[in-house]
C-alpha positions, 0 to 999 in steps of 0.5 A: 167684298166683290170688286167691280171691274171690266175683265180681259179675255182671260177673265182677269180684271183689267188693271193698268195701274192708278188713274185709269182713263179709258176710251172706247175706239175702233183702233184696227178699223174692224168695226168693233170698239176696242179699249184704250186706257191711259193711266198715271205713268203716261203711257196707253194700254190697248185691249182689242175686241176679240171673241173672248172679250178684251185681248190685251196688247200692251203699251200702244203706239210707243206714246209717253206723254209729257209731265211736270216733274219727270215722273207721271204723265196722267195720260188721257186718250181722246182719239177722234175720227175726222173724214175717215181718218183716226187722229190721236190726241192725248191729254197730259199732266201739264194741262196740254193736249198732245197730237200724235198724228193719224193712226194707220188702220193697216198697222194700228199698233205702229209707233206714232211720233209726236206731231204737236206737244200742245194742240191749239196751244191750250192749257186751261189747267193741270191734268188735261182730260180732253174729249172731241166731238162735233157738237154744233153740227159743222162737220168739225170736232169741238174740243172740251178739256176737263182739268184737275180743279173740276172745270171744263173749257170748250173750244169751238170748231177749228182751233185744233187744226183738225180739218180746215181751221176757220180764221174767225174761230181762231180769234174767239174766246168765251170767258170765264167759262165756267163762271158764276152767275154773279160774274160778268161773262164776255165773248171776245171776238175781234172779228167780222160783223155778224150776229151773236146768239144765246140759246138754251140747250133745247134750242130756245133763243134767249138773246140775239144782237148784231155786232159790227166789224172789228167788235171786241169783247161783248158782255153776255146776258145775266142768266140763271145757273145752267148750260147754254149755247153761245153762237156767233154767225158771221155776216156773209159778204156778196160773192164770198165763201160762206163762213161757218158759225162759231159755237161755244158751250157756256156753263154758268155756276151758282 
């Protein structure tokens, strides 16, 4: 039986071991996507894009992620470019996301010491599978973390400390997320006055209401199973710097 697999520059199947977790990312800043693969033992394997295909480079940046029993790390890379700099985040077995700082494009394979063993201090469940991207268009990456039981938790722009960190975002959480259609969902704020909006992913407004300064937990409307966007828009004070909206992707299950 033929086995489907990505092959390296020598035509051999790329096999890093169990629980391969690949990410396509430009490690050496040459404009071509390279392949970075996490796996069960907690290290990362790098394969540079070369004329013949993927050229194996071995373990990357000296990274070995944290684990629970001292055996397996289940590393999952989530590198992200912010303002021209490539930042190295890696999920691990404990459910946390470690931060290893910026990648030096001129020395892309240099060892990266750990900067933070728990970026944002988030740990929604075991075997964190992170991904970062600007989902709400505010110029900062949101963080999504998948976990072993199948759930996905989203954290809005700011809490990870990539770029500036809005104080409003640091105080907000949406829970449970994901949650069932029969559960009561809340947006927890303890923030300034503003507007809460609930939108369909296509942009249609489903609900909107005002909250006063010091608001706490606001109940969200009961909606059919699906994916929605919940957004808090701070009220702007005269003469104050504009505060960016804080957005959450909200998943409602059956």
